[in-house]
N, C-alpha and C positions, 0 to 999 in steps of 0.2 A: 504494500500500500504506500502511495506517495503522499508524504506529509508536507513536503516543501511546497508552499503556495506558488512559488515561481515555476518550479518544475511541473506542477499540476496544470498551471495556466498554459505552459509551453506545450504540454501533451494535448490539452484541449484544442489548442490552435492547430496542431499538426493533424488531429482527427478532422477538424472542421475543414482544413484545406483538402484533405483526401476526399471527404464527402462532397465538397464543393466542386472538385474536379469532375465528379460523376454527373453533376448537374450542369447542362449547357447553359452558359450565361445568357439571360434573356436579352433580346434585342431591345433597342430603345423604345420605351413605352409599352413593352410586352407585359401582359398581366401575369404575375407570378403563379396564379392558379393554372395557367396554361402550361407552365414549366412542369408542375407536379403532374398534371394530367398526361403530358407527353411521356414523362418517365414511367408512369403506371402502364401506359399502353405499350411502350417499348419492352418493358419487362414481361408483360403478359404475352406479347407476340413471341418472345423468345422462350417462354416456359409453358405456354398453354396450347392446347389443341384448338384450332379455329372453330371447330364444331361446338366445343364446350362454351366458347364465348358467344356464339350465335344462338345457342340453346342453353342459357345459364340455369343452373340449379341453385339451391340454397348454399350448397358447398362452394359453388363458383362465386356467389355473392360474398361469402365469408372470406374467400381467398382474396378477392379484390379489396375488401375492407382492410384486411390485415396488411396487404402490400401498400395500400394508400397511407395508412398510419405510419408505416415504416419510412416511406419517402417524405412524408410531412416532417417527421422527426429529423431526418437527414437534412432537409431544407432549412429548418429552423436552426439547426446546429451550424450550418455553413453560412447562413445569412449575414451575421455580423462580421465575420472574418472576410468573406468574399465581397461584401458590399452589395448583396443581392437585394432586390426590392422586398419590402416587408410583406409577409403573407398574413394579412390582418383578419382573415376569416377564422372563426372557431374551428377546431379540428373536426368536430362532428358534422358541421355544415359542409366542409370540404369533402369529407368522406361521402356524404349523401350525394353531393353533386357529381363526384367522380364515378360513383356506382351508377348513377343515372346516365352519365355521358358514355360510360364504357359498355354497360350492359343494356341500356335503354336508349331513349331518344332525347335525353337532356331536357331542355326547357319545354319540349312538346309533350313529355310524358303525361302530366296531369290533364292536358287538353285532349290527348288521344284516348284517355280513359273516360272522358266525359261523354256519355252517350247522347247528351242534348246538343252537342256541337255538330254542325253539318259541314262547315268549311273552316279551314285554318289558313290564314293569309299572313305571310311573312314578307315584310318590306324592310330589308336591312335588319336593324335591331328590333324594329317594331313588330308585334304580333297582334293580329286582329282575328276575331272569331265571328262566325255567323251561326245563330241558333234560331229557334222559332220566334224569338222576340225581336230579331233584327241583328244588326252589325255592332260589335263592341270592340274597343281597343283594350287589350289586357295590360296588366302591369308587368308581364313577363318579358325579359330581355333575351333576344335570340343570340346574343354574343356577336363577336366580330366576324368579318367576312370569312376568314379561314375556318372558324368554328361552324359557321353555317354551311359551308361547302362540305365539311366533314359530316355534319348531321344529315345533309341531303343524301350523301353516298351511303351512310349507314341505313337510312330508310329504304333505299332501293337495292341493298346488297343482295337480297335473295333473287333479284331479277338478273343478276350478272351484268348490269349496266352501271355506268357512273357518269357524273358530270365533271368536265374538266375543260381546259382551254381549247382542246381540239373539238370537244363536243359541249358547247356552252348552253345548249338547249336540251332539256330532258323531259320526256313525257312517259310516265310509267304507271303500272298498276301495282299497288301494295298487296301483300298477302291477304289482307282483310277485304279487298275489293275496292279500296279507296283509290282515287285518281290523283296522282302527283304530277305537277308541272313545275319545273324549276329553270331559271335562267341565271347565268353568272356572267362576269366580264369575259369578253368585251361586249356582249349583248346587253346585259343589265349593268348599268353604272349609276352611282358609284358602288352600290352594294348588291349582293345576290337577292333574288326574289323567289318565293316559292308559294304555291297554292296546293292545298290538299282538300279535295272534295270527297266527303264521306257520304256514302249513300245510306240514309236512314229512312226506313219505312215507317213514317209517322202514322200512316193509315194502312191497314191490311185488308179491310173489308169496305164495301160501299157505304155501310152505315157509319163507319168511322169518318168518311169524307163528309157525310151529312152533318154529323155532330161537330165537325170542325168548321162547318159553314162554307165548305168549298163548293157545294151545290145543294139544291133542294131535294126533298124526297121525291117529288114528281120527276125531276131530271134524272135522279138515280134510277127510278123504275123504268124510265124510257131507255136508258143505256143498258140496263139488264135485259130488256126486251130485244134490243138491237143485237146483243151478244147471242141470245137464244135463237134469233132468226138468222144468225150467221152473216150479219152485215159487217162490212169492213169499216173499222174505226181508226181515224188518224187523230193523234193527240198533238196539238201544236202549242208553242209558247216560247218564251225566251229562256235564257240561262237561269237555273234555279227556280223555275216557275212551278216545279212539281210534276213534270211530265212523266218521269220514270216511275214515281210512286203511283200516279194515276193509272199508268199502263199496267202496273203490277196488280192493281185492284181489278181492272177490267179483265185481265187474263185469268185472274182467280175465279171468274164467273163461268169459265168454260165447263160444259157438262162433264161429269165423271165418265171416264172411259175413253175420252178423246186423246189422241196422241198429239203432243204439242212439241214443236221444235222452236227453241229460242235462240236467236242469233244476236250477239252483242259485240260492241267494240271492247268493252271491259265488263266483267261479270257484275251485274247489279240486281237483276230480277230474282225473286224468290217465290216461285209459284206453289200454292198448296195443292199440287197435282201429282199423281203417282206416275203416270206415263209422260214424262217430260224429259227432253234432252237439251242441255245447255251447250252452246258452242260459241267460242270467242275467237276473235282474230289473233293472229300471231304476227308480230312485226319482224322485219328482216334482222338478221344478226349482224355482227360487226363486218362480215364479209359481203353483206348485201344480199344474202340468200335466205331461204326458208320462210318467206312471207306467205301468210294465208289471209286473204282479204275477205271482207264481208260479202263481196260479190261472189266469190267462190263458195262461201258457206251457204248463201241463198240458193245457188245452183245445186249444191250437194243436198240441201234439205229436201228438194223435190224427189230425191231418190230414196228418202227415208220413210215413205208412206205416212206423211203428216195429215192429220185432220185439221190442224191449225198451225200457222206459222206466225211467229212474233219477231219482228225486227226491232231491236231496242231503239235505234235511231238511224234514219237514213240521212246520209250526208254526202253521197257520191254515186259512183256508177252502179252500185247495187240497187238503186232506185229503179232502174230499167228492168232488171231481172225480177224484182218484186212485182212490178206491174204486169210483166209478161206471165208470171206464175199465177197471179190473181185472175188473169184473163184466160187461163187454160184449165179452169175447174177447181182451183184452190181457193175456196171461199173463206171469208171471215178473218182476213189479215188484220193484224194490229201493228201499229208502228207509231213513232213520234218524229217530229221534224221541228227545227228551229224556225220560228216565224213570228211576225209582229201582229198577226190577226189570222182568223180562220180563213178568210179569203186569200190572204197572201200565202198561206200554206199550200194552196193548190198551185199557185204560180211557182213556188219553190220546187215542187215536185217536177214540174215541167223543166225547170232549169237544171235540176240535178240529173235528169236523164241524159242531158247533153254531155255530161262528164264521162259517159261511156264512149268508147271509141266509135261504136256504130250509132250512138245517140244522135249525132248531128245529121245522120242520113234519114231520120224519121221526122216527118213534119209535125208541127205543134198540135194540129187538130187531131191527128191520130193519137198522140200522147195524151191529150185531154180526154179523148174518148176512153182510153185505157184507164185513166184515173177514175172516171165515173163508174166503171165496172169494178174497180179494185176497192174503192172507198165510197161509202154511202153517207157516213157521218164524220164531221170534224168537230172536235172539242178543243176550244182555245182557252188556255190557262194563263193567268198573270199573277205575279207576286207583287203585293203592295209594298213599295219601298219604305213606308213608314211603319206599318203594323207588322210586316213580315208575313202576313197571311197569304196563302196561295188559294186562288179561287178560280172556278170556271167562269169565264166572262161571257162565253157564247157557245152554243151548240148549233151548228148548221147542218142542213141536209142537202145532199147533192141530188138534183132532180133526175139525173141520168142523161141530160141533153147538153149539147155544146152549141152555143149561138155564134153568130158572126163575130169574127175577131178572136175566135178560139176561146171565148170566155165560157167557163164551166158554170152552167146555171145552178144556183143554190138559193136556199132560203133559210132564214133564222128560225129555229124551233124554240130555243130558249135564249134569252139575252138579259143582260143586267139592266134593270130599270135605272135610268140616269138620276132620278130623284130619290128613290128609296134605297137603291143599291141591291134590291132583291133580284134573284134569277127568276124571270117570269116566262110563262108560255106565251108565245106570240099568236096572232090570229091566223097564221099560215096552216093550211091542212097538210097532212103528211103526204108527200109524193110517193113514198114507198109503203103505203098502207097495205096494198095488195101483197107485197112481199112478206109482210108480217103475217097476214092471214094464211098465205101459202105454207108458212113454217109453223103454223099452229099457235101463233101469238095474236091475241085480240088487240087490235089497235084502238078500240073505243076509249080506254083510259087516257089516251094521248091525243084526244081531239083538240081542235084549236081553242084558244082562250075565248071568253065571251066577247061579243062585239063591243062591249064597254071598254075593252082594252084597245080598241081601234080596229081598222080594217087592214087587209094586206097592202092596199094602196098607200095608206097613211104610214105604215111601217116601212114601205119601200122608200118613201120620201125621207124618213129618218136616216136611212142607210146612205 
């Protein structure tokens, strides 16, 4: 035992210098926490199985905690001698953050665990969330640019992809089905940006939508009848308007025993059906091969003896294949499309068919006629930017005819009353009433509104 204070201080200094040599000196302005975190990661990479870190157990967590406390102690010992920045956080807080950063997703961990959150938006250090009540800025800090890039790559590690200078834009699906989009420099400046869209089925049954005031009981019964009669239904709306959730509810109304093929860009739908096949696209690998498009999946679905085909969202050449399939005996298609109104959704379908190589060879009138055979109903949804509520704004019916100028004739069946805000039945009679009768569905409950609501002519002037 050394009793001489001078010798003891000298030995302490030597130990501190040895420890400090193992800690790379922080760059100017670098957070000392980052130094500790880096040391923990380096030692774990050298001593641990990557699978263990990707699928941590309680033993793994204890291992990281023990290692972190050791490195914290080393840092504090070297700090006064080496002139390192002061590590001013309590040990327990540092350990908690390191475990979260190494084995979890750091500042996003509590947000990803919160089932109420639908979207997470990261702009540099700022983190915003969107839930059923709207958009909110959190008090959580995403960290510096390097930390955020590391976080993004940890989130997508299971996909085998990463964001870097050579690939500054990343679009990926996380294991839970969430969609992640990230951009870094030189595309995003001065800081990286990331958005995580989490599909949350707020409503699983039509009655849930009624209770949420997305639509009325009368409109709900009409859509149920349309599904029973195998009418094609297109759901339209903007981003985050609730299209996917609405589509999920509609598809859940398919009669028991029908074989359903679901085609999606990323897996989101969860149908309460036994005979259902989910198919998702596959993006090309780093060599540019292996891509499986929605168009190919639609074509393949026709060979799978489907009773119904659901296309999660049409956004390209697959629109043409969907229309062709619907015009060759495959009834009752369901799909969604981005649009600003029910009427514009029809125009969008015409435009999307042109993205197919052969689409430009087909005249617009022919495409419009195909649309009237494929889809009979369009439901338009909108998300209120103030309340956050998602509501059906309008349900239109396609008459089955195309007029001069290739306009698809349609009429509103339900629309929002501009004064009361209610979804009301219009005075227009159903153009497809015979179709309902032929399929064993009584159209009587869906008769036009009383004349007190106006005449078809007066409603036409409103439009």
